[in-house]
PASEBA-1860 file (N, C-alpha, C; in nm, 3 decimals):
! residues 67
1> XXXXXXXX> -0.605/5.538/11.398/-0.639/5.414/11.482/-0.669/5.472/11.609 ~ -0.783/5.412/11.678/-0.833/5.437/11.819/-0.786/5.322/11.918 ~ -0.782/5.352/12.027/-0.765/5.255/12.147/-0.860/5.248/12.223 ~ -0.950/5.142/12.211/-1.080/5.143/12.292/-1.035/5.033/12.417 ~ -1.046/5.083/12.534/-0.997/5.012/12.648/-1.118/4.917/12.701 ~ -1.102/4.796/12.706/-1.192/4.688/12.750/-1.133/4.608/12.862 ~ -1.219/4.586/12.963/-1.173/4.512/13.074/-1.287/4.431/13.137 ~ -1.240/4.313/13.210/-1.341/4.236/13.281/-1.272/4.229/13.413
9> XXXXXXXX> -1.344/4.276/13.525/-1.290/4.289/13.664/-1.371/4.177/13.741 ~ -1.285/4.094/13.805/-1.356/3.991/13.875/-1.319/4.022/14.037 ~ -1.421/4.018/14.119/-1.387/4.028/14.248/-1.431/3.913/14.338 ~ -1.352/3.870/14.431/-1.375/3.765/14.510/-1.398/3.809/14.646 ~ -1.501/3.798/14.716/-1.519/3.839/14.847/-1.472/3.745/14.950 ~ -1.462/3.788/15.081/-1.402/3.696/15.182/-1.497/3.566/15.203 ~ -1.625/3.589/15.187/-1.722/3.473/15.187/-1.716/3.377/15.057 ~ -1.619/3.411/14.971/-1.617/3.314/14.856/-1.693/3.338/14.747
17> XXXXXXXX> -1.790/3.444/14.760/-1.879/3.481/14.642/-1.802/3.568/14.549 ~ -1.841/3.574/14.417/-1.769/3.658/14.327/-1.866/3.752/14.249 ~ -1.802/3.851/14.203/-1.893/3.933/14.119/-1.781/3.976/13.978 ~ -1.859/3.996/13.872/-1.793/4.019/13.759/-1.846/4.154/13.698 ~ -1.756/4.236/13.645/-1.793/4.366/13.590/-1.708/4.378/13.462 ~ -1.791/4.415/13.358/-1.734/4.446/13.227/-1.723/4.595/13.200 ~ -1.630/4.635/13.145/-1.601/4.781/13.113/-1.557/4.796/12.971 ~ -1.617/4.888/12.894/-1.583/4.937/12.773/-1.637/4.844/12.641
25> XXXXXXXX> -1.738/4.771/12.691/-1.817/4.689/12.604/-1.947/4.753/12.568 ~ -2.000/4.753/12.450/-2.134/4.814/12.415/-2.231/4.717/12.379 ~ -2.346/4.734/12.415/-2.448/4.616/12.390/-2.416/4.488/12.446 ~ -2.456/4.376/12.381/-2.438/4.250/12.423/-2.298/4.198/12.434 ~ -2.208/4.277/12.371/-2.074/4.244/12.376/-2.017/4.207/12.517 ~ -2.065/4.264/12.618/-2.019/4.237/12.742/-2.064/4.092/12.783 ~ -2.168/4.036/12.755/-2.199/3.905/12.784/-2.107/3.815/12.690 ~ -2.100/3.841/12.563/-2.022/3.744/12.507/-1.870/3.739/12.547
33> XXXXXXXX> -1.828/3.855/12.596/-1.686/3.862/12.637/-1.665/3.782/12.768 ~ -1.767/3.787/12.862/-1.751/3.729/12.991/-1.814/3.593/13.017 ~ -1.878/3.537/12.896/-1.951/3.405/12.909/-1.877/3.301/12.972 ~ -1.737/3.284/12.914/-1.646/3.187/12.963/-1.624/3.179/13.103 ~ -1.616/3.312/13.159/-1.580/3.332/13.312/-1.689/3.304/13.378 ~ -1.823/3.330/13.345/-1.954/3.306/13.405/-1.958/3.144/13.420 ~ -1.922/3.090/13.326/-1.954/2.928/13.318/-1.846/2.872/13.414 ~ -1.735/2.925/13.427/-1.617/2.894/13.517/-1.643/2.920/13.653
41> XXXXXXXX> -1.726/3.017/13.683/-1.750/3.077/13.821/-1.862/3.017/13.883 ~ -1.941/2.969/13.788/-2.101/2.894/13.837/-2.201/2.981/13.811 ~ -2.315/2.960/13.851/-2.440/3.030/13.835/-2.442/3.178/13.856 ~ -2.514/3.237/13.792/-2.537/3.381/13.807/-2.638/3.417/13.911 ~ -2.606/3.482/14.004/-2.715/3.520/14.106/-2.802/3.640/14.071 ~ -2.737/3.737/14.008/-2.806/3.846/13.973/-2.727/3.913/13.868 ~ -2.799/4.014/13.800/-2.735/4.083/13.690/-2.772/4.235/13.692 ~ -2.674/4.337/13.700/-2.714/4.459/13.687/-2.663/4.526/13.562
49> XXXXXXXX> -2.739/4.588/13.467/-2.701/4.625/13.343/-2.659/4.782/13.363 ~ -2.548/4.814/13.293/-2.506/4.946/13.279/-2.571/5.012/13.175 ~ -2.520/5.159/13.152/-2.564/5.241/13.054/-2.494/5.184/12.919 ~ -2.370/5.129/12.937/-2.297/5.068/12.832/-2.365/4.967/12.766 ~ -2.423/4.893/12.838/-2.504/4.761/12.782/-2.620/4.825/12.685 ~ -2.676/4.932/12.725/-2.786/4.997/12.652/-2.753/5.067/12.520 ~ -2.627/5.090/12.504/-2.573/5.150/12.390/-2.589/5.061/12.282 ~ -2.604/5.102/12.160/-2.606/5.033/12.044/-2.459/5.017/12.001
57> XXXXXXXX> -2.427/4.906/11.937/-2.288/4.888/11.896/-2.251/4.986/11.790 ~ -2.329/5.037/11.699/-2.298/5.133/11.606/-2.283/5.271/11.670 ~ -2.353/5.312/11.762/-2.346/5.435/11.839/-2.196/5.433/11.916 ~ -2.158/5.320/11.973/-2.036/5.312/12.030/-1.913/5.327/11.931 ~ -1.932/5.260/11.830/-1.833/5.251/11.724/-1.815/5.404/11.669 ~ -1.945/5.477/11.649/-1.926/5.610/11.601/-1.869/5.710/11.701 ~ -1.889/5.695/11.833/-1.813/5.770/11.935/-1.670/5.742/11.928 ~ -1.622/5.613/11.919/-1.488/5.589/11.929/-1.431/5.650/11.796
65> XXX> -1.491/5.648/11.681/-1.419/5.683/11.550/-1.407/5.834/11.554 ~ -1.501/5.922/11.630/-1.509/6.052/11.649/-1.387/6.110/11.733 ~ -1.334/6.030/11.825/-1.222/6.063/11.913/-1.091/6.081/11.848
END
């Protein structure tokens, strides 16, 4: 059995603005996992996609299985 670490990090800045960063999710999984937080925090100002987003889910699962 493998242990894949997934996390959602929320940063609240002194001016009250927030940012949300997902870690350990492949493909659209990050959006699905953080959707409820985005709705609670308000409208999205911008989005920066990471290399994890561009990984296919099957490639991520294969990497996890090989560990």
